[in-house]
C-alpha positions in Angstrom: -20.1 12.6 -3.8 -21.0 14.6 -0.9 -17.6 15.8 -0.3 -17.4 17.2 -3.7 -20.7 19.0 -3.2 -19.8 20.6 0.2 -16.3 21.7 -1.3 -17.9 23.8 -3.9 -15.4 26.2 -5.3 -12.7 25.2 -3.5 -9.7 23.4 -5.1 -9.9 19.4 -4.9 -7.4 18.6 -7.3 -4.7 20.5 -8.9 -2.9 19.3 -12.1 0.1 21.4 -13.3 -1.6 25.0 -13.9 -5.0 23.5 -13.7 -7.2 23.5 -10.4 -10.4 21.5 -10.5 -12.9 22.5 -7.6 -15.6 20.4 -6.3 -18.3 21.4 -8.1 -16.2 20.9 -11.2 -15.2 17.6 -10.1 -19.1 17.1 -9.5 -19.8 18.0 -13.0 -16.9 15.7 -14.5 -18.5 12.8 -12.6 -22.3 13.3 -13.5 -21.0 13.6 -17.1 -18.8 10.1 -17.5 -21.6 8.7 -15.3 -24.0 9.7 -18.0 -21.7 8.2 -20.5 -21.5 4.9 -18.7 -25.3 4.5 -18.5 -25.4 5.2 -21.9 -23.0 2.7 -22.8 -25.2 0.3 -20.9 -22.8 0.2 -17.8 -24.4 -0.6 -15.0 -24.7 -2.9 -11.3 -22.9 -6.0 -11.7 -20.7 -5.0 -14.6 -16.7 -5.0 -14.1 -15.1 -1.9 -15.6 -11.3 -2.4 -15.6 -9.9 1.2 -15.1 -6.6 1.9 -17.0 -6.0 5.3 -16.1 -3.5 8.0 -15.4 -3.8 10.4 -12.4 -5.8 13.0 -13.6 -8.8 14.8 -12.6 -10.9 13.1 -15.2 -9.4 9.9 -13.9 -10.9 10.3 -10.2 -14.0 11.4 -12.0 -14.2 8.4 -13.7 -13.4 6.3 -10.5 -16.1 7.8 -8.6 -18.3 7.7 -11.7 -17.9 3.7 -11.9 -19.4 3.6 -8.2 -22.2 5.9 -9.2 -23.4 3.3 -11.8 -22.8 0.5 -9.5 -20.4 -1.2 -11.7 -17.7 -3.0 -10.2 -14.2 -0.9 -10.4 -11.0 -2.7 -11.2 -8.1 -0.7 -10.8 -5.2 -1.8 -13.0 -1.7 -1.2 -12.0 0.7 0.4 -14.9 3.6 -1.9 -15.6 1.5 -5.1 -14.8 3.3 -8.2 -17.1 1.4 -9.1 -20.3 0.5 -12.1 -18.4 -1.3 -10.7 -15.9 -2.6 -8.4 -17.4 -4.6 -10.8 -19.6 -5.6 -12.5 -16.9 -7.0 -9.0 -14.8 -9.1 -8.5 -18.1 -10.9 -11.8 -18.2 -11.8 -11.5 -15.1 -15.4 -11.1 -15.9 -14.8 -7.4 -17.3 -17.2 -5.9 -19.2 -15.2 -3.0 -20.8 -12.0 -1.0 -20.1 -12.2 2.6 -18.8 -8.9 4.3 -20.4 -7.8 7.8 -20.9 -5.3 6.8 -23.9 -6.6 6.8 -27.5 -7.0 3.2 -27.7 -7.4 0.3 -25.1 -4.8 -2.7 -24.8 -5.6 -5.4 -27.4 -7.1 -7.9 -24.6 -9.9 -6.1 -24.0 -13.1 -7.0 -25.0 -14.5 -3.5 -25.1 -12.9 -0.1 -24.4 -14.3 3.2 -23.4 -12.3 6.2 -23.2 -12.9 9.0 -21.0 -13.5 11.2 -24.1 -15.8 9.2 -26.0 -17.7 9.1 -22.0 -17.6 13.1 -21.2 -19.1 13.7 -24.7 -22.5 12.1 -23.4 -24.4 15.4 -22.0 -25.1 15.4 -18.2 -28.3 15.0 -15.9 -29.3 17.7 -13.9 -30.5 17.3 -10.6 -29.7 14.8 -7.7 -27.5 11.7 -8.8 -29.1 8.3 -9.0 -26.4 6.2 -7.3 -27.0 2.2 -8.6 -24.6 0.8 -6.1 -26.8 -2.1 -4.3 -25.1 -2.9 -0.7 -24.4 -6.5 -1.6 -22.7 -6.3 -4.9 -19.1 -6.0 -5.5 -17.9 -2.4 -5.7 -14.2 -2.7 -6.8 -11.4 -5.3 -6.9 -8.1 -4.1 -5.7 -5.2 -6.7 -6.2 -3.1 -7.2 -3.5 0.7 -6.6 -4.0 1.7 -10.4 -5.0 4.7 -10.1 -2.5 3.8 -13.4 -1.1 2.6 -15.2 -4.7 0.5 -14.2 -7.1 -1.8 -11.0 -6.9 -5.2 -11.7 -6.0 -8.5 -9.6 -6.2 -10.0 -8.5 -2.9 -13.6 -7.9 -3.7 -15.2 -5.1 -1.4 -18.8 -4.3 -1.3 -20.9 -1.1 -1.7 -22.2 -2.4 2.1 -18.2 -2.4 3.2 -17.4 0.5 1.2 -20.4 2.3 2.7 -19.1 1.2 6.5 -15.4 2.6 5.9 -14.6 5.3 8.1 -12.4 7.5 5.9 -14.7 9.8 4.2 -16.5 10.8 7.7 -14.4 12.7 10.1 -16.6 12.3 12.9 -15.5 8.2 12.9 -11.9 8.9 12.7 -9.7 7.5 15.2 -7.5 10.0 16.9 -4.4 9.0 14.4 -6.2 9.4 11.4 -7.4 12.9 13.0 -3.9 14.1 13.2 -2.7 13.1 10.1 -6.3 14.4 8.4 -5.0 17.9 10.2 -1.7 18.1 7.8 -3.2 16.7 4.5 -3.5 20.1 3.2 -1.8 19.6 -0.2 -1.5 15.8 -0.9 1.1 14.4 -3.3 -0.7 11.7 -5.7 1.1 9.7 -8.5 1.6 6.1 -9.8 -2.3 4.9 -10.2 -5.4 6.0 -8.8 -5.9 2.3 -8.6 -3.7 1.6 -5.4 -5.5 1.5 -2.6 -3.7 3.3 -0.8 -3.5 6.3 -2.8 -7.2 6.6 -3.4 -8.0 6.0 0.2 -5.6 9.4 1.3 -7.1 10.9 -1.6 -10.6 10.6 -0.2 -9.5 11.4 3.2 -7.6 14.6 2.0 -11.0 15.7 0.8 -12.5 14.8 3.9 -9.8 17.0 5.7 -10.6 19.9 3.1 -7.1 19.3 1.2 -6.2 18.8 -2.5 -4.6 16.5 -4.3 -2.0 17.2 -6.3 -0.5 15.3 -9.2 3.3 14.9 -9.2 3.6 13.8 -12.9 7.7 13.0 -11.5 7.1 12.0 -8.4 11.1 11.9 -7.5 11.9 13.3 -4.0 12.8 15.6 -2.7 12.2 17.7 -5.8 8.7 17.1 -6.1 7.8 17.7 -2.6 9.6 21.1 -3.3 8.3 21.7 -6.8 4.8 21.4 -5.4 4.4 22.3 -1.8 3.2 19.4 -0.7 2.4 18.9 2.8 1.9 15.4 2.6 3.1 12.2 0.1 2.9 8.0 0.4 6.5 6.8 0.9 7.6 3.0 0.7 10.6 2.5 2.9 12.9 2.2 0.5 12.4 5.8 -1.0 12.0 7.1 2.7 15.5 5.8 3.0 16.9 7.3 -0.2 15.1 10.5 0.9 16.8 10.4 4.3 20.6 9.8 2.9 19.5 12.9 0.6 18.6 15.5 2.9 21.6 14.1 5.2 24.0 15.2 1.7 22.4 18.1 0.3 19.2 19.2 2.5 16.3 20.4 0.1 13.8 22.7 1.3 11.2 20.7 2.6 9.6 23.5 5.2 6.1 22.7 3.5 6.4 18.9 4.8 3.9 17.8 7.6 3.2 14.2 6.7 4.9 11.0 5.0 2.9 8.2 4.9 5.2 4.8 5.1 3.5 2.2 3.5 4.8 -0.9 2.1 6.7 -3.0 4.8 7.5 -2.4 8.0 10.6 0.3 9.6 13.7 -1.0 11.8 13.3 1.4 15.1 16.2 2.7 14.5 16.2 3.8 10.9 12.4 4.9 12.2 14.2 7.1 14.7 16.6 8.2 12.5 14.0 9.6 9.6 12.3 11.7 12.7 15.9 12.9 13.3 16.5 14.3 9.4 12.9 15.0 8.2 11.8 16.2 11.6 7.8 14.7 13.3 6.0 14.2 10.0 6.7 10.3 9.6 3.6 8.3 10.0 3.9 4.8 9.7 0.6 3.1 8.7 -0.2 -0.4 8.6 -3.0 -2.3 6.8 -3.9 -5.2 3.7 -5.2 -4.9 0.7 -8.2 -7.3 2.7 -8.9 -5.2 5.2 -7.7 -1.8 4.5 -6.2 0.0 8.0 -5.9 -1.6 10.6 -3.4 0.8 12.9 -1.4 3.7 12.2 1.5 5.1 14.0 2.0 8.9 14.5 5.7 10.2 15.0 5.1 10.7 18.8 4.3 7.1 19.2 7.2 4.8 20.2 9.4 3.1 17.7 8.9 0.5 16.0 5.0 0.4 17.2 2.3 0.7 14.3 0.5 2.4 17.0 -3.1 1.7 18.7 -6.1 0.0 16.6 -9.0 2.2 16.5 -11.5 1.3 18.1 -13.5 0.2 15.5 -11.2 -2.3 14.5 -10.6 -5.8 16.0 -7.4 -7.5 16.3 -6.3 -10.6 17.7 -3.2 -12.1 18.3 -3.5 -16.0 17.7 -1.0 -19.2 18.4 -0.3 -21.9 15.5 -3.5 -23.4 17.1 -5.9 -20.7 16.7 -5.2 -19.6 20.4 -5.3 -15.7 21.8 -1.6 -15.7 23.1 -0.7 -12.9 25.9 0.7 -9.6 25.2 4.6 -9.6 24.4 4.2 -13.1 23.0 4.5 -13.1 19.3 1.4 -14.7 17.0 -0.3 -14.3 13.9 -2.8 -11.5 13.4 -7.0 -11.9 12.9 -8.5 -9.0 12.0 -11.9 -7.7 11.5 -12.5 -4.1 10.1 -15.9 -2.2 9.1 -14.6 -1.9 5.1 -12.6 -5.1 4.8 -13.2 -7.5 1.7 -15.7 -10.4 1.1 -13.0 -12.7 0.0 -11.3 -12.8 -3.4 -12.8 -12.9 -6.5 -13.5 -16.0 -8.4 -10.9 -18.0 -6.3 -13.0 -19.9 -3.1 -10.1 -22.0 -1.6 -8.4 -19.2 -0.9 -10.6 -17.3 0.4 -11.5 -20.0 2.4 -8.0 -20.2 4.2 -8.3 -16.4 4.7 -11.5 -15.1 5.4 -12.4 -17.1 8.9 -15.7 -16.8 10.8 -15.6 -13.4 9.9 -12.0 -12.9 10.6 -9.1 -12.4 8.0 -5.9 -14.2 8.5 -3.5 -11.6 7.6 -0.5 -14.1 7.9 1.5 -11.2 9.6 3.4 -11.6 12.6 3.3 -9.6 15.8 2.7 -8.8 19.5 0.9 -6.1 21.6 2.5 -4.4 24.1 1.1 -4.5 27.8 -0.2 -0.7 26.7 -1.8 -2.2 23.6 0.7 -0.8 21.0 0.6 -3.2 18.3 4.4 -4.6 16.9 5.0 -6.2 13.8 7.4 -9.3 13.4 7.5 -10.7 9.8 5.6 -12.6 7.5 4.3 -16.5 8.7 5.0 -17.6 4.9 8.3 -15.4 5.2 10.4 -18.5 6.1 13.4 -20.2 5.9 13.3 -24.1 7.0 16.6 -25.2 8.1 17.3 -28.4 9.1 13.6 -28.9 9.5 13.2 -26.2 11.7 11.2 -23.1 11.0 12.9 -19.6 10.8 11.6 -16.0 10.0 13.3 -13.7 7.9 11.9 -10.4 10.0 14.0 -11.1 12.8 17.1 -11.6 10.6 16.5 -8.7 8.9 15.8 -6.7 11.9 19.2 -8.1 13.2 21.6 -7.2 10.2 19.9 -3.2 10.1 20.8 -2.4 14.0 24.5 -2.5 12.3 25.3 1.1 11.7 26.9 0.0 8.1 23.4 -1.5 6.8 20.9 1.1 6.0 18.5 -1.6 4.7 18.3 -5.5 5.0 16.7 -8.2 3.2 16.8 -12.0 4.2 15.2 -14.7 1.5 15.6 -18.5 1.4 17.1 -20.9 -1.4 17.1 -25.0 -1.5 20.6 -26.0 0.4 22.1 -29.8 -0.4 23.0 -29.8 3.4 20.3 -27.9 5.3 17.2 -28.5 3.4 17.3 -24.3 3.0 19.6 -21.3 3.6 19.1 -18.0 4.6 21.0 -16.0 2.2 20.9 -11.8 2.8 21.3 -8.9 0.5 22.0 -5.0 2.2 22.3 -1.8 1.0 24.9 -0.1 3.3 24.5 3.0 5.2 25.8 6.1 3.3 29.7 6.0 3.2 30.0 3.2 5.3 31.3 -0.7 4.0 29.8 -3.4 5.4 32.1 -6.5 7.2 30.4 -9.4 6.1 31.9 -11.5 8.7 31.2 -9.1 11.4 27.4 -9.2 10.3 27.4 -13.1 10.6 28.7 -12.8 13.6 26.1 -10.6 14.6 23.2 -12.8 13.2 24.6 -15.7 15.1 24.8 -14.1 18.2 21.3 -12.5 18.2 20.0 -15.7 16.6 21.6 -19.0 16.8 24.2 -20.3 14.1 21.1 -21.7 11.8 20.0 -18.2 10.9 23.2 -17.0 10.0 23.5 -16.1 6.3 25.1 -18.3 3.8 25.8 -15.3 1.7 25.5 -11.8 2.0 25.2 -9.9 -1.2 26.3 -6.0 -0.6 23.4 -4.1 -3.4 23.8 -0.5 -4.1 19.6 -0.6 -3.7 17.2 -3.5 -3.5 14.8 -3.9 -6.5 11.7 -3.1 -6.2 8.3 -4.2 -7.9 5.8 -2.1 -9.7 4.2 -0.8 -6.4 7.9 -0.1 -4.7 7.6 -2.9 -2.4 10.8 -4.5 -2.5 10.9 -7.8 -4.7 11.9 -10.3 -3.1 11.6 -13.0 -5.8 13.6 -11.0 -8.1 16.1 -11.4 -4.9 16.0 -14.9 -4.6 17.3 -15.3 -8.5 20.4 -13.4 -7.3 21.6 -15.6 -4.7 25.1 -16.0 -5.8 26.0 -19.7 -6.2 29.3 -19.4 -3.6 30.7 -17.2 -1.1 29.7 -13.7 -0.8 29.0 -10.7 -3.1 29.8 -7.0 -3.5 28.8 -4.3 -5.9 
């Protein structure tokens, strides 16, 4: 709210030909907050935010916090069963910019209806209580059923995103590049919204990309920054090699969702210039670290001073630099647990730490490197093998642009490794050579039983590679090609 007030007549949100200033956005927040209060929505009430990417959607999200409600971002494209589940998690009402709400909603409040309530003059009354849950953010579900991470108002208040004086060096460098930040998909996305708030704090403008195809959206909107997933970054690099577009406005691409192989990151920096920032974080923790274009690939940078990271072995003991282990993290704004899921909360939130279930290590200088997921394993002949190292080995081949590995039951070995690769531009992978490459680096047990060549990897609604869908595409025998 302070950022919007300070912006005054400066545009903070651009949607097509429409530019909304800080003062105008503050007015929208006031009116929608008044509408929510008139609808008897207040502290402790759950609001499912089913909204597009518009100025009003942003204002409605902020207004939900003003009245002290529990805002639940609903990602577009959820299967009907998941949507029904979300809307029955203690939801008081659905807030939507559509004419009607979903059939599963107990009560629907439209943005138009909320805006019709007269605003209030004077200082806004903020009703959030520190111990109340301010928002539920659903995990991607990449390792199972999506879970709702509960973040309190106290945790949101402790976050450094909106406070420039608290920015760590990597965030300070990124913030200087956020003059025109593309927003698309859903403001219910934690990543999209957090970078949006950072943009406001940096004096920039959130710019809506109704058609977020790259590189067209960047050139059309003269964007200086955008969030991008690893598969989309690879496609952008290939497109720039084939037919370069004018990306002279671009200053920052914030890669999220999955780690990058070092050679592919170097290629992206070579083709696009020093614009790639690789962020690492989780829904449970928020940002853990960020690598700037100047950092050493494939490190994800140095965690800031306010973030505690320990690398621990299977027995929970810290390991020395250079040794992989599970990352345990504490951040000022981390979640307090999973909504209505005490068993999973007890497993992940341990003595004030968050078990990330990611594998990684520090180098001697304190840089953080990721090595895969603790659950992303294949059990071959009763031995555990992580998918991450196999994927990275395959990706070192000049014929491979992307590599993904899954496990599946096998009559002889219990489970077997199955790989999916996307070819590099104008290359045809030799599957036998890829098997040899993996065997030489990691041993025979890691050699894929099948290697399937794909034109592109299938993605989940959040843009991450969908490994569960890949598992259903494992060929019954032999190799597979397009």
